[in-house]
C-alpha positions in Angstrom: 28.8 -6.9 -19.9 31.0 -3.8 -20.3 34.7 -3.7 -19.2 33.9 -1.3 -16.4 31.0 -3.2 -14.9 32.9 -6.5 -15.1 35.8 -5.1 -13.1 33.5 -3.4 -10.7 31.7 -6.8 -10.0 35.0 -8.5 -9.4 36.2 -6.0 -6.8 32.8 -5.6 -5.2 32.0 -9.3 -4.6 35.4 -11.1 -4.8 37.6 -8.7 -3.0 39.9 -10.1 -0.2 41.0 -6.8 1.2 39.9 -6.6 4.8 40.3 -2.9 5.4 38.1 -1.8 2.4 35.6 -4.4 3.4 35.2 -2.8 6.8 34.8 0.6 5.2 32.3 -0.7 2.7 30.3 -2.3 5.5 30.3 1.0 7.5 29.1 2.9 4.2 26.3 0.3 3.8 25.2 0.7 7.4 25.3 4.5 7.1 23.1 4.4 4.0 20.8 1.9 5.6 20.3 4.0 8.7 20.0 7.2 6.6 17.3 5.9 4.4 15.5 4.1 7.2 15.4 7.2 9.3 14.2 9.3 6.3 11.4 6.9 5.6 10.4 6.9 9.2 10.7 10.7 9.6 8.4 11.3 6.6 5.9 8.6 7.6 5.7 10.0 11.2 5.2 13.6 10.1 2.5 12.6 7.6 1.0 10.3 10.3 0.8 13.2 12.8 -0.6 15.6 10.2 -3.2 13.0 9.0 -4.2 11.9 12.5 -4.5 15.3 14.1 -6.2 16.8 11.0 -8.8 14.0 10.9 -9.5 14.5 14.6 -10.1 18.2 14.3 -12.1 18.1 11.1 -14.0 15.1 12.3 -15.6 17.0 15.0 -15.9 20.5 13.6 -16.3 19.7 9.9 -14.2 21.2 7.2 -16.2 24.4 6.7 -18.7 26.1 8.9 -21.4 28.4 7.6 -23.0 30.8 10.1 -25.0 34.1 10.0 -23.1 37.2 8.8 -23.3 39.4 12.0 -21.1 40.6 14.8 -21.9 37.7 17.1 -18.5 36.1 18.2 -20.0 34.2 21.2 -20.5 30.4 21.4 -24.3 31.0 20.9 -25.1 31.1 17.3 -27.6 33.6 15.8 -30.5 31.7 14.1 -31.4 31.7 10.4 -33.7 29.5 8.3 -32.8 26.0 7.2 -32.5 26.8 3.5 -33.0 23.5 1.7 -32.3 25.2 -1.7 -28.8 26.2 -0.4 -28.2 22.7 0.9 -29.1 21.2 -2.5 -26.8 23.7 -4.4 -24.0 23.2 -1.9 -24.0 19.3 -2.3 -23.8 19.9 -6.1 -20.9 22.2 -5.7 -17.2 21.3 -6.2 -15.7 18.8 -3.7 -18.7 19.1 -1.2 -19.6 15.7 0.4 -22.2 16.7 3.0 -24.0 19.7 4.6 -25.4 19.3 8.1 -27.3 21.7 10.3 -26.1 22.5 13.9 -26.4 25.0 16.7 -24.5 25.7 19.9 -25.4 27.1 23.3 -23.2 27.6 26.4 -24.2 26.0 29.7 -23.1 24.8 33.1 -23.2 21.1 34.2 -23.7 20.4 37.8 -23.1 16.9 39.1 -21.7 15.3 42.2 -21.2 18.7 43.9 -19.0 19.7 40.9 -19.7 22.2 38.2 -18.2 22.6 34.7 -18.8 25.1 31.9 -19.4 23.6 28.5 -20.9 24.4 25.1 -23.8 22.2 23.9 -23.5 21.4 20.2 -26.9 20.5 18.9 -27.2 18.2 15.9 -30.0 16.3 14.2 -30.6 12.9 12.6 -28.6 14.0 9.4 -25.3 14.3 11.3 -22.4 12.1 10.2 -21.4 10.1 13.2 -18.4 8.4 11.6 -15.7 10.2 13.6 -17.5 10.2 16.9 -18.1 6.4 16.7 -14.3 6.0 16.4 -13.7 8.4 19.3 -16.5 6.8 21.4 -15.1 5.1 24.6 -18.2 3.9 26.4 -21.9 4.1 25.7 -23.4 4.9 22.3 -24.4 7.8 20.0 -27.6 9.7 20.5 -30.6 7.8 19.2 -32.8 10.1 17.0 -35.4 7.4 16.2 -37.4 8.6 19.2 -37.4 12.5 19.0 -38.7 12.8 22.6 -36.0 10.6 24.1 -33.2 12.2 21.9 -33.9 15.6 23.6 -32.9 14.1 27.0 -29.7 12.4 25.8 -26.3 13.9 25.8 -22.7 12.8 25.0 -19.8 14.3 27.0 -16.0 14.0 26.6 -13.8 11.8 28.8 -12.2 15.0 30.2 -15.6 16.3 31.4 -16.7 12.9 32.7 -13.6 12.6 34.8 -13.9 16.1 36.1 -17.5 15.5 37.2 -17.1 11.9 38.1 -19.7 10.7 35.7 -20.1 7.6 33.5 -22.4 6.4 30.7 -25.9 5.9 31.9 -25.6 8.6 34.7 -28.1 11.5 35.0 -27.0 15.1 35.3 -28.4 18.6 35.3 -27.3 21.3 32.9 -28.2 25.0 33.4 -28.5 27.5 30.6 -27.9 31.1 31.6 -30.7 33.2 30.1 -33.8 35.0 31.2 -35.4 33.2 32.8 -32.7 30.6 33.9 -33.4 27.2 32.3 -32.3 23.9 33.5 -32.6 20.5 31.9 -31.9 17.0 33.1 -30.0 14.7 30.8 -28.9 11.1 30.6 -25.3 10.5 29.5 -25.7 8.3 26.4 -22.0 8.1 25.6 -18.5 9.3 26.5 -16.1 10.3 23.7 -12.4 11.2 23.6 -11.2 13.1 20.5 -7.7 13.8 22.0 -8.0 17.5 21.0 -8.1 19.6 24.2 -9.9 22.5 22.5 -12.8 20.1 21.7 -12.7 17.9 24.8 -12.6 20.7 27.3 -15.4 22.7 25.6 -18.1 20.6 23.9 -20.9 18.3 24.7 -23.2 16.9 22.1 -27.0 16.9 22.2 -30.2 17.4 20.2 -30.6 20.4 17.9 -34.4 20.6 18.6 -33.6 21.2 22.3 -31.6 24.4 21.5 -34.5 25.5 19.3 -36.9 25.1 22.2 -34.6 26.8 24.7 -34.0 29.8 22.4 -37.6 30.0 21.3 -36.5 29.6 17.6 -38.7 28.5 14.8 -38.8 24.8 14.0 -36.7 25.2 10.9 -34.1 27.6 12.4 -30.4 26.5 12.7 -27.3 28.1 14.1 -25.2 27.1 11.2 -24.2 24.4 8.7 -21.3 22.1 9.0 -19.8 21.2 5.6 -17.6 18.1 4.9 -15.5 18.1 1.7 -14.4 15.1 -0.3 -10.7 15.9 -0.7 -9.1 18.0 2.2 -6.2 19.0 -0.1 -8.8 21.1 -2.2 -10.4 22.6 0.9 -9.7 26.3 0.0 -10.9 25.8 -3.6 -14.2 24.1 -2.2 -14.5 27.1 0.2 -14.3 29.5 -2.7 -16.9 27.7 -4.6 -19.2 27.6 -1.6 -18.8 31.3 -1.1 -20.1 31.9 -4.6 -23.4 30.4 -3.8 -23.7 31.6 -0.1 -26.8 33.8 0.5 -25.8 37.4 1.5 -26.8 36.9 5.1 -24.3 34.0 5.6 -20.6 33.7 5.8 -18.2 30.7 5.9 -14.8 29.9 7.5 -12.6 26.8 7.1 -11.3 24.5 10.0 -7.8 26.0 9.4 -9.3 29.4 10.5 -11.1 27.8 13.4 -8.0 26.1 14.8 -5.1 28.2 13.4 -2.6 27.2 16.2 -3.0 23.5 15.5 -2.6 23.8 11.7 0.3 26.2 12.0 2.0 23.5 14.2 1.3 20.8 11.7 2.9 23.0 9.0 6.1 23.4 11.2 6.4 19.6 11.2 7.2 19.8 7.5 10.2 22.0 8.3 11.5 19.5 10.9 11.1 16.6 8.4 13.0 18.6 5.8 15.9 19.3 8.1 16.0 15.5 9.1 16.1 14.5 5.4 19.0 16.9 4.8 21.0 15.6 7.8 20.5 12.0 7.0 21.4 12.4 3.4 24.5 14.3 4.3 25.6 11.4 6.5 25.0 8.9 3.7 26.9 11.0 1.2 29.8 11.6 3.6 30.1 7.8 4.3 30.0 7.0 0.6 32.7 9.6 -0.3 35.0 8.2 2.4 34.4 4.7 1.2 35.0 5.6 -2.4 38.3 7.5 -1.7 39.6 4.6 0.4 38.8 2.1 -2.4 40.5 4.2 -5.0 43.7 4.6 -2.9 43.7 0.8 -2.2 43.4 0.1 -5.9 46.2 2.6 -7.0 48.3 -0.1 -8.5 45.4 -1.6 -10.3 44.4 1.8 -11.7 48.0 2.2 -13.0 48.0 -1.1 -14.7 44.6 -0.4 -16.4 45.9 2.9 -17.6 49.0 1.2 -18.9 46.8 -1.2 -20.9 45.0 1.7 -22.5 41.9 2.2 -20.2 40.6 5.7 -20.3 40.1 7.8 -17.1 36.3 7.7 -17.6 36.3 3.9 -17.9 38.2 3.6 -14.7 35.9 6.2 -13.1 32.9 4.1 -14.0 34.4 1.0 -12.3 34.3 2.9 -9.0 30.9 4.5 -9.6 29.5 1.0 -10.5 31.2 -0.4 -7.3 29.6 2.5 -5.3 26.2 1.9 -6.9 26.4 -1.8 -5.7 27.1 -0.6 -2.2 24.4 2.1 -2.4 21.9 -0.5 -3.7 22.6 -2.9 -0.8 22.3 0.0 1.6 18.9 1.0 0.0 17.5 -2.6 0.3 18.5 -2.8 3.9 17.3 0.7 4.6 13.9 -0.1 3.2 13.7 -3.2 5.3 14.7 -1.3 8.3 12.3 1.8 7.8 9.3 0.0 6.4 9.7 -2.9 8.9 9.8 -0.6 11.9 6.9 1.5 10.5 4.8 -1.5 9.9 5.6 -2.7 13.5 4.5 0.6 15.0 1.4 0.8 12.8 0.3 -2.7 13.9 1.2 -2.6 17.6 1.4 1.2 18.6 4.4 0.1 20.6 5.9 3.6 20.9 3.6 5.8 23.2 3.1 9.5 23.5 1.6 11.9 26.1 -1.8 12.6 24.7 -2.1 15.9 26.6 0.9 17.2 24.5 0.6 15.4 21.2 -3.2 14.9 20.9 -2.8 11.1 20.7 -1.5 8.2 22.8 0.9 6.7 20.2 3.3 7.6 17.4 1.2 7.6 14.2 2.7 6.2 11.0 1.5 7.0 7.4 3.7 5.3 4.8 3.0 6.2 1.2 4.5 4.3 -1.7 5.3 7.5 -3.6 7.3 8.8 -0.7 9.3 5.7 -0.4 10.1 5.6 -4.1 11.1 9.3 -4.2 13.4 8.9 -1.1 15.0 5.8 -2.7 15.4 7.5 -6.1 16.7 10.8 -4.5 19.3 9.0 -2.3 20.6 6.9 -5.2 20.8 9.9 -7.6 22.3 12.4 -5.2 25.0 9.9 -3.9 26.0 9.0 -7.4 26.1 12.7 -8.6 28.2 13.7 -5.6 30.6 10.7 -6.1 31.6 11.9 -9.5 33.9 14.5 -8.0 35.9 12.2 -5.8 36.0 9.5 -8.5 38.0 12.0 -10.6 40.9 11.4 -8.3 41.9 8.5 -10.8 42.8 11.1 -13.5 45.6 12.3 -11.2 47.1 8.9 -10.8 50.2 8.4 -13.0 50.6 4.8 -14.4 54.3 4.6 -13.8 54.1 5.8 -10.2 51.0 3.7 -9.5 52.6 0.5 -10.7 55.5 1.0 -8.3 53.1 1.9 -5.5 52.9 -0.7 -2.8 
């Protein structure tokens, strides 16, 4: 054990000075709260981004492929279900699944109420993973019986409440075309994605029904919904997909479909960065104050050590080691506070939110080991680097004056 670390250990753990003990405790609490809040801030921001992103892409897919034309309505222009394209797409970079769909606007009439919606038609190849999680009552459409599937429909909780409907009820949907078409449906299930743009707009039915209503060919589709394996590589996957798209088709990502939502999610990163800077500043200021007070309280000790031949750097290391002990205790307590509260929220969803404003009913938490390690290392490193400057105060202390200092 070096001279500096030995002395630092003695004054850290066997000190009887009451005032410095109080300051040290305040510094430890400051670091604990700073690190804990930083961990929670990053976890909550990542939780929001992950949860909302999964809700949006879970319903709309990551990339949509439609016909290259001037049609900007909710009713897609048809094109052939190109199996060769699907095969090539699935073999392309980062592509997990390719599913056909079509959409058609309509008006639901039930219980003397009407509601305008868009029917999203899917087939038996559709990935129901997300909608099963979002399902509140009932079940998903059963494609084992093609005749029965054409009469089943899934609606959102928003639409169900507006029209006073529940799973198992019958309703009539009108499709405005020439001639006017109407179809009777049985509500198979009610879902709640939490995304207003989806819940207020879409209902889900059978793709073959849209084909019959529009007099399409049996193999025609309105578009393809593409899911990627890694969302972080979405743009790269989109570029690869564009390379194999037939000339008559075009693609756009979910970021382009819901730009407002994803711009808001990006702004959350800025909020998190501001919070990290503020909390780190609080921790650093606390530690600087504690270190200066400890140095002033130990003025006579510093003078004696200098009189015995100790160098300025050796004495500086004593207080830096002492500060590192304090920071270490603060980091341990900060991890317990941040991770403990994060785990509690993740397990119980105790802290609630207004779903209409935040797309979900509770505060989401996504804790990553990498983020926690970086925050710990960053806090320790920055605090110690900043403390080098106030620790240089020992170089200005004269041995003769210090020994006489009471």
